[in-house]
C-alpha positions in Angstrom: 11.3 2.9 14.4 10.1 4.0 11.0 10.9 7.5 9.8 9.4 8.7 6.5 10.2 12.2 5.2 7.6 14.0 3.1 9.0 17.2 1.6 9.6 19.0 4.9 7.6 16.8 7.3 9.2 13.9 9.1 6.9 11.3 10.5 8.1 8.9 13.3 6.4 5.7 14.1 7.7 3.5 16.9 6.9 -0.1 17.3 8.7 -0.7 20.6 8.8 1.1 23.9 12.6 1.7 23.7 12.3 3.5 20.3 9.4 5.5 21.5 11.4 6.8 24.4 14.1 7.9 22.0 11.7 9.9 19.7 13.0 13.3 20.7 16.6 12.2 20.3 15.7 11.1 16.7 14.0 14.4 16.2 17.2 16.2 17.1 19.2 14.2 14.6 16.6 14.9 11.9 17.0 18.7 12.6 20.7 18.3 12.2 20.4 16.5 8.9 17.6 18.6 7.2 18.2 21.9 8.9 15.8 24.6 7.6 14.2 22.1 5.2 12.5 20.4 8.2 9.2 22.2 8.9 7.6 19.6 11.2 8.3 16.4 13.1 5.2 14.3 13.8 5.2 11.3 16.1 2.5 8.8 15.0 2.9 6.0 17.4 -0.5 5.9 19.2 -1.6 2.8 17.3 1.8 0.9 17.1 3.1 0.9 20.6 2.1 -2.4 22.3 -0.9 -1.8 24.6 0.7 -3.9 27.4 3.3 -1.1 27.7 0.8 0.8 29.8 1.9 4.2 28.2 -0.6 6.9 27.4 0.7 7.4 23.9 -0.9 10.0 21.7 -0.1 11.1 18.2 1.6 14.6 18.5 3.9 17.1 16.9 7.4 17.2 18.4 8.0 20.3 16.4 5.9 22.3 13.9 2.3 21.7 13.1 1.9 21.1 9.4 -0.1 17.9 8.5 -0.7 18.1 4.8 2.0 18.3 2.2 2.4 17.7 -1.5 5.2 15.3 -2.6 6.6 14.1 -5.9 7.4 10.4 -6.4 9.1 9.3 -9.6 7.8 12.6 -11.2 4.2 12.2 -10.1 2.4 14.4 -7.5 0.6 13.3 -4.5 -1.0 15.0 -1.5 -0.1 13.3 1.8 -2.0 13.8 5.1 0.3 12.6 7.8 -2.3 13.2 10.5 -5.3 11.2 9.2 -3.6 8.9 6.6 -2.8 5.3 7.1 0.7 4.2 8.3 2.8 7.4 8.1 0.5 9.0 5.5 1.5 7.3 2.3 2.9 3.9 1.3 6.3 4.9 0.2 7.4 1.3 0.3 5.4 0.5 -2.8 7.1 3.1 -5.0 9.2 0.6 -7.0 6.2 -1.7 -7.5 4.0 1.1 -8.7 6.7 2.0 -11.2 6.6 -1.6 -12.4 2.9 -1.4 -12.9 3.2 1.5 -15.3 5.1 -0.8 -17.6 2.0 -3.1 -17.9 -0.7 -0.5 -18.0 -0.5 1.0 -21.5 -3.7 0.5 -23.5 -5.2 -1.7 -20.6 -8.3 -1.5 -18.5 -7.1 -1.4 -14.9 -8.8 -2.1 -11.6 -7.0 -0.9 -8.4 -8.6 -2.5 -5.3 -8.0 -1.0 -1.9 -6.8 2.1 -3.7 -6.2 4.2 -0.5 -4.9 7.5 -2.0 -4.6 6.3 -5.6 -0.9 5.5 -5.9 -1.3 2.6 -8.2 -4.1 4.4 -10.1 -1.9 7.4 -10.9 0.9 5.2 -12.2 -1.5 3.2 -14.3 -3.0 6.4 -15.8 0.4 8.0 -16.5 1.6 4.7 -17.9 -1.1 5.0 -20.7 -3.9 2.9 -19.3 -7.1 3.0 -21.4 -9.3 3.0 -18.3 -8.7 2.9 -14.5 -11.2 2.1 -11.8 -10.2 2.7 -8.1 -12.1 1.0 -5.3 -11.9 1.6 -1.5 -14.4 1.1 1.3 -13.3 4.6 2.7 -15.0 7.7 1.4 -12.0 9.7 2.5 -9.7 7.4 0.5 -11.8 7.7 -2.6 -11.8 11.5 -2.4 -8.1 11.6 -2.0 -7.6 9.3 -4.9 -9.7 11.6 -7.1 -7.7 14.6 -5.9 -4.3 12.9 -6.6 -5.4 11.8 -10.1 -6.4 15.4 -10.7 -3.0 16.6 -9.7 -1.4 14.6 -12.5 -4.0 14.3 -15.2 -6.7 16.6 -16.6 -10.3 15.2 -16.4 -10.6 12.8 -19.4 -13.2 10.3 -18.2 -10.8 7.4 -18.2 -10.7 7.3 -14.4 -13.5 6.6 -11.9 -13.4 5.9 -8.2 -15.9 3.8 -6.3 -16.7 3.5 -2.6 -17.4 -0.2 -2.2 -16.5 -3.3 -0.2 -13.8 -5.3 -2.0 -15.3 -8.8 -1.9 -18.7 -7.5 -3.1 -17.2 -5.5 -5.9 -15.1 -8.5 -7.1 -18.1 -10.8 -7.1 -19.4 -9.7 -10.6 -16.7 -7.9 -12.7 -16.7 -10.6 -15.3 -13.6 -10.2 -17.6 -13.7 -6.5 -18.1 -10.2 -5.7 -16.6 -6.9 -6.6 -18.2 -4.9 -5.6 -15.0 -6.0 -5.9 -11.4 -4.1 -4.7 -8.3 -4.8 -6.3 -4.9 -3.0 -4.4 -2.2 -5.2 -4.9 1.0 -4.5 -3.8 4.5 -2.9 -6.4 6.8 -5.3 -9.2 7.2 -3.3 -10.5 10.2 -1.4 -8.4 12.7 -0.7 -11.2 15.2 -0.2 -14.9 15.0 -3.7 -15.8 16.3 -5.3 -14.3 13.1 -3.0 -16.1 10.7 -5.4 -18.9 9.6 -8.2 -16.5 8.9 -5.9 -14.2 7.1 -4.7 -16.9 4.7 -8.2 -17.8 3.9 -9.0 -14.2 3.2 -6.0 -13.9 0.8 -7.2 -17.1 -0.9 -10.8 -15.9 -1.4 -9.7 -12.5 -2.6 -7.2 -13.8 -5.1 -9.5 -16.5 -6.3 -12.2 -14.0 -7.2 -9.7 -11.8 -9.1 -8.0 -14.7 -10.9 -11.4 -16.2 -11.8 -12.7 -13.0 -13.5 -9.6 -11.3 -14.9 -9.5 -11.0 -18.7 -7.7 -13.9 -20.4 -4.0 -13.0 -20.6 -4.5 -10.5 -17.8 -1.9 -9.3 -15.2 -2.6 -9.5 -11.5 -0.5 -7.6 -9.0 -1.2 -9.1 -5.6 0.3 -8.2 -2.2 0.4 -9.0 1.5 1.8 -6.6 4.0 1.1 -8.8 7.0 4.2 -9.4 9.0 3.0 -12.8 10.4 2.2 -14.1 6.9 5.4 -15.6 5.5 6.4 -15.4 1.9 5.8 -19.1 1.6 2.3 -18.9 3.3 1.2 -16.1 1.0 2.4 -17.9 -2.1 0.6 -21.1 -1.0 -2.7 -19.1 -0.6 -2.3 -17.6 -4.1 -1.5 -21.1 -5.4 -4.7 -22.5 -3.8 -6.7 -19.6 -5.2 -5.3 -20.3 -8.7 -6.0 -24.0 -8.5 -9.6 -23.4 -7.4 -10.2 -21.4 -10.6 -8.7 -24.0 -12.9 -6.9 -21.3 -14.9 -3.3 -21.4 -16.0 -1.3 -18.9 -13.9 2.4 -18.0 -14.3 4.5 -15.9 -11.9 6.2 -13.0 -13.8 7.7 -11.1 -10.8 8.2 -11.7 -7.1 8.1 -8.4 -5.3 9.5 -7.2 -1.9 9.9 -3.9 0.0 12.6 -1.5 -1.2 16.2 -1.2 0.3 15.2 1.6 2.7 13.2 -1.0 4.6 16.0 -3.5 5.1 15.5 -6.9 6.6 17.8 -8.1 9.4 19.0 -11.7 8.7 18.1 -12.4 12.4 14.5 -11.1 12.1 12.9 -12.7 9.0 9.6 -11.3 10.0 10.9 -7.9 8.9 10.3 -9.0 5.3 6.7 -7.9 5.7 5.8 -6.9 2.1 5.3 -9.7 -0.3 4.0 -9.4 -3.8 3.5 -11.5 -6.9 2.8 -10.4 -10.5 0.9 -13.1 -12.2 -0.2 -13.7 -15.8 -3.5 -15.5 -16.1 -4.3 -17.3 -19.3 
């Protein structure tokens, strides 16, 4: 069970039948904790409950009916749509990694691939980036990115968003970017897709490493639970070797403490990230 709280809206997402059947119990506990601050509880389990459960699960409000809310993360503003957004509406688990990015952004040209609602883009801009380009295949994501950038920064011309397919966009960027963020959706959601996922991570990282500006910084992530930390690192290693460039690991990133990993369930360490310097 995942519960994310967005300034008055709690979003529940069950990944097992047992947790789904306890959703109203959890809703009652949330009302006890937040009291009048809790305006809505939204159950968003339609796409996470195993199909073999045979349950007719639909996303629905347990209480209230508000779907869009403005939140503040590390001082920056974001609009969150819990109804139509991915996961529970916003990737809160990347907040520490976004903060780290801002330390590397000052004076740099930044490319944020798979930008979704522009989290990394906002942090790069507020960190003093010289230019930020945001890319996503979804027109809705591009529009939300531009909206969130506007919440934090007046129009200056240093940000531009593109609706484009990632592999195509990365095929001809030359060395114009000093910092690149690769935060794709899960390439593998089950074990049968693992081999194809590892090849996709390899191709994606190879293109970015090959074309990033010398001395550039690459933030690269995998949020696929079935892709282990070692498998992800091997894919990035293979991508680096294919380019022939010298690559160093500056940081090894994980999910924050509010997404703890049971020592008996290592697959719970779903978020893996590397910060690389490419000579």
